[in-house]
C-alpha positions in Angstrom: 13.8 0.4 -5.5 11.9 -2.1 -3.5 9.7 -5.1 -4.7 6.9 -6.6 -2.8 5.1 -9.7 -4.1 4.0 -13.1 -2.5 5.2 -15.0 -5.4 9.1 -15.3 -5.2 9.2 -16.3 -8.9 7.8 -12.9 -9.8 10.4 -11.2 -7.4 13.1 -13.1 -9.0 12.0 -12.2 -12.7 11.7 -8.6 -12.0 15.0 -8.5 -10.1 16.7 -10.2 -13.3 15.0 -7.7 -15.4 16.2 -4.7 -13.4 19.6 -6.1 -13.1 20.2 -5.1 -16.9 18.7 -1.8 -16.8 21.0 1.0 -15.5 18.2 3.4 -14.6 17.2 1.2 -11.7 18.9 -0.1 -8.4 17.2 -2.8 -6.5 17.6 -2.5 -2.8 15.3 -5.3 -1.6 12.6 -8.0 -2.5 10.0 -8.9 0.0 7.5 -11.5 0.0 5.3 -10.3 3.0 4.3 -7.2 4.8 6.7 -7.5 7.8 9.7 -7.8 5.6 8.5 -5.1 3.4 8.2 -2.7 6.2 11.5 -3.5 7.6 13.3 -3.0 4.3 11.5 0.3 3.6 12.7 1.5 6.8 16.3 0.5 6.3 16.6 1.3 2.6 14.3 4.2 2.1 13.6 3.5 -1.6 12.4 6.0 -4.0 9.8 3.7 -5.6 8.0 0.5 -4.5 6.5 -2.1 -6.9 3.9 -3.9 -4.9 1.4 -6.5 -5.3 -1.3 -5.8 -2.7 -2.8 -9.4 -2.8 -0.5 -10.8 0.0 -2.0 -13.9 1.5 -1.2 -13.1 5.2 -1.5 -9.3 5.0 -3.7 -6.4 4.4 -2.2 -5.0 1.3 -4.1 -1.7 1.5 -3.0 -1.2 5.0 0.5 -2.0 3.9 0.5 0.8 1.5 -0.1 3.3 4.2 2.5 1.8 6.4 5.2 1.8 3.5 4.3 5.4 2.7 4.9 6.4 6.2 8.0 4.3 6.4 9.8 5.4 3.3 7.8 8.2 1.5 8.4 6.2 -1.6 6.1 6.3 -4.8 4.2 3.2 -5.0 3.3 1.3 -8.3 0.7 -1.4 -7.8 1.6 -4.3 -10.2 -1.1 -6.9 -9.8 -2.9 -9.7 -11.7 -6.1 -9.0 -9.7 -9.3 -8.2 -11.7 -10.8 -6.8 -8.4 -11.3 -3.1 -9.7 -12.4 -2.0 -6.1 -9.1 -3.3 -4.6 -7.0 -1.6 -7.1 -9.2 1.8 -6.8 -8.7 1.6 -3.1 -4.9 1.3 -3.6 -4.9 4.6 -5.4 -7.0 6.1 -2.7 -4.5 4.9 -0.1 -1.8 6.6 -1.9 -0.3 4.6 -4.8 0.8 6.5 -7.8 -0.1 3.9 -10.4 -1.8 0.7 -11.3 -0.5 -1.8 -13.8 -1.6 -5.3 -14.8 0.7 -8.2 -14.8 -0.5 -9.2 -18.2 1.1 -6.0 -19.7 4.4 -6.5 -21.7 7.9 -6.1 -19.9 8.5 -2.7 -21.5 5.3 -1.2 -20.2 6.4 -2.3 -16.7 9.8 -0.5 -17.1 8.1 2.7 -18.5 5.4 2.6 -15.6 8.2 2.3 -13.2 10.2 5.1 -14.9 7.1 7.5 -14.9 6.1 6.7 -11.2 9.5 7.3 -10.1 9.6 10.6 -11.9 6.4 11.6 -9.9 4.0 11.0 -12.7 0.7 9.0 -12.6 0.0 5.8 -14.1 -3.7 5.3 -14.4 -6.0 4.5 -17.2 -9.1 6.8 -17.6 -11.7 4.2 -16.4 -9.8 3.8 -13.1 -9.6 7.6 -12.6 -13.2 8.0 -13.4 -14.2 5.3 -10.9 -11.9 6.8 -8.1 -13.3 10.2 -8.5 -16.9 9.1 -8.5 -16.4 7.1 -5.3 -14.6 10.1 -3.6 -17.4 12.5 -4.7 -20.2 10.6 -3.5 -18.6 10.2 0.1 -18.3 14.0 0.4 -20.5 16.1 2.9 -21.5 19.5 2.4 -19.2 20.7 5.0 -16.3 19.1 3.3 -17.4 20.8 0.0 -17.3 24.2 1.7 -13.9 23.6 3.2 -12.5 22.6 -0.2 -13.7 25.8 -1.7 -12.1 27.8 0.9 -8.8 26.1 0.2 -9.3 26.8 -3.7 -9.9 30.5 -3.0 -6.7 30.6 -1.0 -4.8 30.1 -4.2 -3.2 33.0 -6.2 -4.4 33.5 -9.9 -1.1 31.8 -11.0 -1.5 28.9 -8.6 -5.2 28.4 -9.9 -3.9 28.4 -13.5 -1.3 25.7 -12.6 -3.9 23.6 -10.6 -6.1 23.6 -13.8 -3.2 22.4 -15.9 -2.5 19.6 -13.7 -6.2 18.6 -13.8 -6.2 18.6 -17.6 -2.9 17.1 -18.4 -2.7 13.7 -16.6 -0.4 11.9 -19.1 2.3 14.1 -19.5 5.4 15.1 -17.6 5.8 18.1 -15.4 8.4 19.4 -17.9 5.6 19.3 -20.5 3.0 20.9 -18.4 5.7 23.9 -17.6 6.2 24.1 -21.3 2.5 24.7 -21.8 2.5 27.5 -19.2 5.6 29.0 -20.6 7.6 28.6 -17.3 10.5 26.5 -16.3 10.0 23.1 -14.6 11.9 24.5 -11.5 9.3 27.4 -11.3 6.5 24.8 -11.7 7.7 22.6 -9.0 8.0 25.7 -6.7 4.4 26.7 -7.3 3.3 23.1 -6.8 5.0 23.1 -3.4 3.0 26.1 -2.3 -0.4 24.7 -3.9 0.2 21.3 -2.0 0.6 23.1 1.3 -2.5 25.4 0.8 -4.8 22.4 -0.4 -3.4 20.0 2.1 -2.3 17.2 -0.4 1.2 15.6 -0.7 1.6 15.1 -4.3 0.3 15.4 -7.9 -1.7 12.3 -7.5 -3.6 13.7 -4.6 -3.9 17.1 -6.2 -5.5 15.7 -9.2 -8.0 13.7 -7.1 -8.9 16.8 -5.2 -9.5 18.8 -8.5 -11.6 16.0 -9.8 -13.9 16.4 -6.9 -14.0 20.2 -6.3 -12.8 22.1 -9.2 -14.9 22.1 -12.6 -12.7 22.7 -15.5 -13.5 25.5 -18.1 -14.1 22.9 -20.7 -16.7 20.5 -19.2 -15.9 17.8 -21.7 -12.4 17.6 -20.3 -13.7 17.3 -16.6 -12.5 13.7 -15.3 -16.0 12.8 -14.3 -17.2 13.0 -18.0 -14.8 10.1 -18.9 -16.5 7.1 -17.4 -17.0 5.7 -21.0 -13.5 6.2 -22.2 -11.7 3.0 -22.8 
């Protein structure tokens, strides 16, 4: 795991916390973008906990560069109240957003879930992100998206809808609802990612929110703007 935060006291505190948790191994702690990229290339961490508000760096651009350098899952851990900044961090590829005001146990749980490939987003953030993305779409992009969806097999379409509806449970739990093994689910997802042109469950979920209506309209992500 890699930490990136401009406040060294925060880096020290999280490092001390992780030191006593056998689930995690800290590879590096960086206070600026240059150090972060260098460490990501050297250590290839599985997960990066990042505060994008870096005084001398563009934190959103840094997310792109870290993803290219390491292929890590990124959890944004920030004290910012700038919803637009945090939403854009997810659009850039972060797998979760967590406020620094949350309890320590929530931070550890978020790290664990993001490390496992899950998403860590509240419904309001998800709704905002989907709305922004849908407003930016042209008719040509919508047509192209429908072509991609039509390329899915019936089984893959069923799995895609399950991913769309079940945002807060693990892949194993989704597999159980579909009565298949987690291994089989992951194989299907690899095929779906390739056909749709996404890299992970987060990007597939966002794609679904923009282009695929659920069978139950009340459960479609865009209907959750009033959720707390």
